[in-house]
C-alpha positions in Angstrom: 0.1 -0.1 -0.1 1.5 3.5 -1.1 0.2 6.5 0.6 -0.5 9.5 -1.6 2.2 12.2 -1.5 1.4 15.8 -1.7 4.2 18.2 -1.6 3.4 22.2 -1.4 6.0 25.1 -1.4 4.5 28.5 -0.8 7.9 30.3 -0.5 9.0 29.3 -4.1 8.7 31.9 -6.6 9.3 32.1 -10.4 9.4 35.1 -12.5 7.8 33.6 -15.7 4.2 33.4 -14.5 2.6 33.5 -17.8 4.1 30.0 -18.5 1.7 27.1 -17.5 4.4 24.4 -17.6 7.2 24.3 -15.2 10.5 22.8 -16.3 11.6 19.7 -14.6 15.0 21.5 -13.3 12.6 24.1 -11.6 10.5 21.2 -10.0 13.9 19.9 -8.5 14.9 23.3 -7.3 11.6 23.4 -5.5 12.3 20.3 -3.9 15.6 21.1 -2.8 14.1 24.2 -1.1 11.3 22.3 0.4 13.8 20.0 2.3 14.8 22.7 4.4 11.2 23.0 5.5 10.4 19.6 6.5 11.6 17.5 9.4 13.7 14.5 9.2 10.8 11.8 9.5 9.2 13.6 6.3 12.7 13.5 4.6 12.9 9.8 5.2 9.5 9.1 4.0 10.3 11.2 1.0 13.6 9.5 0.3 12.0 5.9 0.3 9.5 7.1 -2.2 12.7 8.0 -4.4 14.2 4.7 -4.2 14.5 4.2 -8.0 16.8 7.3 -8.1 19.1 6.3 -5.2 21.9 5.5 -7.7 21.2 8.5 -10.0 24.3 10.6 -10.8 24.5 13.8 -13.3 25.3 12.9 -16.8 27.1 15.9 -16.8 28.2 19.0 -14.8 25.2 21.1 -16.0 22.8 18.1 -15.9 19.5 20.1 -14.6 17.4 16.9 -14.5 19.4 14.7 -12.0 17.8 13.5 -8.8 21.3 13.2 -7.4 21.2 16.5 -5.3 17.8 16.1 -4.0 18.3 12.6 -2.6 21.9 13.7 -1.1 20.1 16.6 0.5 17.6 14.2 2.0 20.1 12.0 3.3 22.0 14.8 4.8 19.0 16.1 6.9 18.3 12.6 8.0 21.9 12.1 9.0 22.4 15.3 10.8 19.2 15.7 12.6 18.0 12.4 13.5 20.6 9.6 14.4 18.0 7.3 15.6 15.8 7.6 12.3 19.1 7.1 10.4 19.9 3.9 12.3 16.3 2.5 11.5 16.8 3.3 7.9 20.1 1.4 7.5 18.7 -1.4 9.3 15.7 -1.6 7.2 17.9 -1.1 4.0 20.7 -3.2 5.0 21.5 -4.5 1.4 23.0 -1.0 0.0 26.5 -0.4 -1.0 28.0 2.8 -2.2 29.4 3.2 -5.7 31.2 6.5 -6.0 31.4 8.2 -9.5 35.1 7.7 -10.8 36.8 11.1 -11.7 40.0 9.7 -13.4 41.2 6.5 -15.1 42.5 4.9 -12.1 39.1 5.0 -10.2 37.3 3.6 -13.3 39.6 0.6 -13.5 39.2 0.1 -9.8 35.3 0.5 -10.0 35.4 -2.0 -12.9 37.3 -4.5 -10.8 35.0 -3.8 -7.7 32.1 -4.5 -9.7 33.2 -7.8 -11.0 34.1 -8.8 -7.3 30.4 -7.6 -6.2 28.9 -9.8 -8.7 30.7 -12.9 -7.2 30.3 -12.0 -3.6 27.5 -9.4 -3.0 25.1 -10.1 -5.9 22.0 -9.4 -3.7 23.1 -6.0 -2.9 21.8 -2.7 -4.4 24.1 0.2 -5.6 23.4 3.6 -4.4 25.0 7.1 -4.8 27.7 8.5 -2.6 25.6 10.7 -0.4 24.7 7.5 1.6 28.1 7.5 3.0 26.8 10.0 5.5 24.6 7.2 7.0 27.4 5.0 7.4 27.2 2.6 4.5 30.3 1.0 3.0 31.9 2.0 -0.5 32.1 -0.9 -2.8 35.8 0.1 -3.1 36.7 -0.4 0.5 34.7 -3.7 0.7 36.5 -5.0 -2.4 40.0 -3.8 -1.0 39.6 -5.5 2.4 38.3 -8.8 0.8 41.4 -8.7 -1.5 39.4 -8.3 -4.7 41.7 -6.0 -6.1 44.6 -7.2 -8.5 48.0 -7.5 -6.7 50.4 -7.4 -9.4 54.1 -8.1 -10.0 56.3 -8.3 -13.1 56.6 -11.7 -14.8 59.4 -13.9 -14.0 61.4 -15.7 -16.9 59.2 -18.7 -17.7 55.9 -16.6 -17.5 57.5 -13.9 -20.0 58.2 -16.9 -22.3 54.6 -17.8 -22.1 53.1 -14.3 -22.6 55.5 -14.1 -25.9 53.5 -17.0 -27.1 50.2 -15.5 -26.6 51.5 -12.3 -28.4 53.2 -14.4 -31.2 49.9 -16.4 -31.7 47.8 -13.3 -31.9 49.9 -11.6 -34.5 50.0 -14.7 -36.6 46.2 -15.7 -36.7 44.9 -12.0 -36.6 47.5 -9.7 -38.4 46.9 -5.9 -38.4 43.9 -6.5 -36.0 45.6 -4.7 -32.9 47.9 -1.8 -33.3 50.2 -2.4 -30.3 50.8 -5.2 -27.5 51.4 -3.7 -24.0 53.6 -5.1 -21.4 51.6 -7.6 -19.3 51.8 -8.0 -15.6 50.9 -10.8 -13.4 48.0 -10.8 -11.1 49.3 -12.8 -8.0 46.4 -13.0 -5.7 43.8 -15.8 -6.3 41.0 -13.5 -4.8 41.1 -11.2 -7.5 37.7 -10.8 -9.2 38.8 -10.9 -12.7 41.0 -13.1 -14.9 42.7 -10.2 -16.5 42.5 -6.4 -17.0 43.7 -3.7 -19.1 44.6 -0.1 -18.4 43.0 2.1 -21.1 43.6 5.8 -22.1 41.7 7.8 -24.4 43.1 7.6 -27.9 42.9 11.2 -29.6 44.3 10.0 -32.7 41.8 8.7 -35.3 43.2 5.4 -36.5 41.5 2.1 -37.6 42.5 -1.5 -37.9 42.1 -3.7 -41.1 38.3 -4.5 -40.2 37.5 -0.7 -39.8 37.4 -0.7 -36.0 38.7 2.4 -34.5 41.4 2.4 -31.8 39.4 4.3 -29.1 41.7 3.6 -26.3 45.5 3.0 -25.8 46.4 0.3 -23.7 49.3 1.0 -21.4 49.5 -2.2 -19.5 47.5 -5.5 -19.4 47.5 -7.9 -16.3 46.7 -11.6 -16.5 45.9 -14.0 -13.7 48.9 -16.3 -12.5 46.8 -19.3 -12.5 46.2 -19.0 -16.3 49.8 -19.2 -16.9 49.9 -23.0 -16.3 50.4 -26.1 -18.4 46.6 -26.9 -19.1 45.5 -23.4 -19.4 46.7 -22.2 -22.9 43.2 -21.9 -24.1 42.0 -19.9 -21.1 45.2 -17.5 -21.2 44.8 -17.0 -25.0 41.1 -16.1 -24.8 41.8 -13.7 -21.8 44.7 -12.3 -23.4 42.6 -11.4 -26.8 39.7 -10.3 -24.5 41.9 -7.6 -22.9 43.5 -6.5 -26.1 39.9 -6.0 -27.7 39.6 -3.1 -25.3 41.4 -0.8 -27.3 38.0 -0.7 -29.2 35.8 -0.1 -26.3 34.6 -0.9 -22.7 32.9 -4.3 -21.9 29.5 -2.8 -22.6 30.1 -1.4 -25.9 28.9 -2.6 -29.3 32.2 -2.2 -31.0 34.1 -4.2 -28.3 31.4 -7.1 -28.7 31.8 -7.0 -32.5 35.7 -7.1 -32.4 35.5 -9.9 -29.8 33.1 -11.9 -32.0 35.7 -11.5 -35.1 38.5 -12.6 -32.8 36.7 -15.7 -32.1 36.1 -16.4 -35.7 39.8 -16.0 -36.4 40.2 -18.8 -33.5 37.8 -21.1 -35.4 39.4 -20.6 -38.6 43.0 -21.1 -37.4 42.6 -24.0 -35.2 45.6 -25.8 -36.6 47.7 -22.7 -35.7 46.3 -22.6 -32.2 47.2 -26.3 -31.7 50.8 -25.7 -33.0 51.0 -22.9 -30.3 49.6 -25.0 -27.7 52.4 -27.5 -28.2 55.1 -24.9 -28.0 53.3 -23.8 -24.6 53.4 -27.3 -23.5 57.1 -27.4 -24.2 57.7 -24.6 -21.6 56.8 -27.1 -18.9 58.8 -29.9 -19.8 
């Protein structure tokens, strides 16, 4: 049962009285002003009605239609003026995890790893904006770090370097001209890491395409691959992970270009099965 909600702000004025419609950005401004007038209990009720916007961030700096500021101000009123109400709220909504908006590439890389870790360990949790930190909720970054979910990397030792070289040579032979560069590859040492491999991406300002017409949108400065993949029986897994990370030069995991490029890579693998078998034998020789 949902109670009807009526909001009235008598002290909010607008000069354009001849206009019948009110812009949505103005409605949000009215709500921001209204939060100053209502008590913490009313703020809590209003916050719960806006649950679908708890993970809302502005699309850009001048986004006038984002609920972010309203939700954050409601949280601040609850946290600062009624600690018991705040405690009851966190008890009722114990499955919330804060996901802060990344402001640089390092934060974006860590967020990607943390989200992958969350899928494995906190799949029933719900992401919310950074304002919820005021109520005592934990950040997904902090939780992942405490659990050892982030990659702990090191430089490869001699035999690992030989295996990485095989992965690079295999890629160059079965799909020449597909990738522009092959960045150095580090080893993910900890087994608790959420991902089998990662790539550190930087925007590529240069407009350049591969032989399939895919634009190189990112420059890969470094790759990382899990140590467990560089074992005798894991050539196929290591190679598929290696190619997966290289494909990020075309886009992120959710991009259509990345998916299309990865599909082409899989086609190359099928068409060059004999070549893959030859390199698999070379891989096995490294363990004799």
